[in-house]
C-alpha positions, 0 to 999 in steps of 0.5 A: 224561594218557591213560585207558586201561589202561596207567594201572594199570602202574607208573611205568616200565611206563607210561612204557614203554607211552607211548613204544611208541605213539609219545607222547615228549612225553607221556612226558616230561610224565608223567615231570615229573609223577613229579618233581613228587610225588617218585617219579621215582627213579634207575631211571626216570631211567636209563631216560629217559637210554636214551630221550634217547640214542635221540631224539638220534640220531632227531632228536627234539631238543626230547624229548632236551632235556627229558629230560636236563633231568629226568635232571639232577633226579635224578642232578644230574652225569649226564655223558651227560645234560650231553653231550647237554645241551651239543649242544642248546645248540650247535644252538641257537647257544648256544656258551658254553652248549655249552662250559659243559655239556661242561665239566661233563661232563668234571668228572663223567667226565674219560675220556669222550673225546667230551666232551673233543673237543666241549669242544675244539671249542668252545673252538677255535671261540669263540676263532677257534682260537686256544685248544683246539687242544691239546685236539684230541688227543682225537679220537683217542679219541672213535673212531667208524666214521669215525675215521682211522688212530691215530698212536700206537705208531708207531716215529717220533717225533710231530711236534709242530710241530718245525722241519722244515727238511731233515727228513723227515715223513710224514703220513697223511690222517684223518677225512672228506673235507672234513676232508682238503681243509681240513687240506690248506690248510696243506701250501703253508705246511709246504712253504715251511719246506724239509723234505728230503721229506714223503709223505703217505697219502692215500685212494685217491680223492683220490690223483691230485688231490692228486699233481697239486696238491702236486707237491713231495709224495710221495702215496701209498695210506693203507694204504702209508702206515702200512705205510711208517711201520712199516717201522723195526720191520719192519727189526729184526724181519724176520730173526727173522720170516724164521726163524719163518716157515720153521718155521711150521705154517701158512705166511704170506707175507713180501712185505708185510714185505720190501716195507716193509724195501726202502722203508726202505733205498731212502728211509731212516727219517722224522724225524717222523710225524703225523696230518694234522690236525695241520697245523691244530694247529701251523699256526694261528693264525699261518697262516690259509689264507684269507689265504694263498692263493686255491686250492690244488687243481688239477683234471684239465685234460682233465676240466675241458675235457670238463665245460664242453663237456658243460655248454655244451649248456644254453646262455647263463647262469650255472652254479651247483652246489648241494647240500642234504643231508649223510648225517651223522646227527649233523648233520641240522639242515645239511639244506635240503629241496629245496622250500626252494631254490625262490626261489633256483631261480627266479632268471634266467639260471642254470643249477643243476647238482647236486653232491649225493651219494646223490641220485636223478636220477629223483627230481630230475627229478620235484621239477623237474617238480612245481615248474616248476624246472630241476636238471641232473644230470651223470650221468657223474659219481658225486660220491661215488665220482669225486673228480676228476670232482666236482672238474672239475664244481665247477671248471667252475661260476661259483658253487656254493651249498651246505650244509656238506658236503665240497662247500664244502671242495672248491669253497673249495680249487679257487677257485670263489666260494661261498655256504655256508648255515649253520644256527643252531648249526653245525659248529665249524669255522666260527666267526663272523668279520667280512665273513661270512669263514672261516678256510680258503677266501678265496672262501667266504661264510657266510650263517648262521641266525638262528633255528633250523630256519628257512631262509627268510631264509638262502635269500632272502639267498643269491638276493639274492647271486646275483641281485646277482652276475648283474647 
């Protein structure tokens, strides 16, 4: 314990002073000493909880865990401490422990949506997605800035796995790029049921890729999807709204409403509507995408040919696409610093190509100059904004080696042989299966950490696989 003037403060003030100067572990140790003398009260425990939230966001996982455990000594069933301890168990690969913590958090506060979602995901993962899918509905209550449109309140019946033969179904994209591609693996299964019509609301940058890949599905903008799904209400309300608009003091445009009205008049009402994640809910376990089709996305032939032509200038050798980082701050344990890729980057007769989002070409060039390696950056493709260009770039690879980000989903759906490098406590999408397989893509091999944050054995295994493929 420090011997400066801060010791003269009250316990909470002293703790605050320690944290101000960066002493997270020291603060936890001091709080533990307060507990040992029965001076750790509810106010200090809540202050610790507040620190734990911040440490969780910043990636100080050990301090977060120790603080939460101290909070539980004062408030034994503190739902948020239990939730964060569940996350801590999850990233350490203790999935049973994570599920138990999330269950306790839910028992303490049943209406906390993030614990409901985390509990559902752990149950799905631990059962190979045989259980917990019904609880996946919690994703619509655990709202974040990346959450997609909510289906609730729409004037169309919710699809709940009902038979779709000769029925009309409206679906829209939800969650992130990787989720959308993963969910799309169930579209062939849906279309095999011979629906009368399937319309899919999609994010703009994926529309042309999905139109080409699923010609039987009507793919349109996600904004139009919700607009059209609301059209039945518009049909009934339009005459009344038109009357109101004629008397409104501030004029407003009726064109969007008329567009929806015209749409319904042309196409008729849909029988069902559903968010895209429901394809997973009602597709598994009877339909496992990895066992059904080697690929289902089709790159633009012209862009693929142009990409291959550009890459041919690199000369002979296998082309291996790599990505090493995700900007998802909750998933920082997925990231692998480029320095740890050096064993792989030294494999002879290979050309390594960056597939990385938010990568700076100059930074990569400096790294390569410093370490005597080579990573090619195709500056004609923006991996973040140009989905068609990224799909063509990935399809031009002989192999992809990537962390768990959207690239693994795109490579898998394109049928490109892929090594997926997973942390010890990975995302719920990747349950442990035989032969390093995944549920979603037959061409993806999952290589997993044995020890938290130690990527050396994983990278060694990836290097050996690449060398073996080259032989």
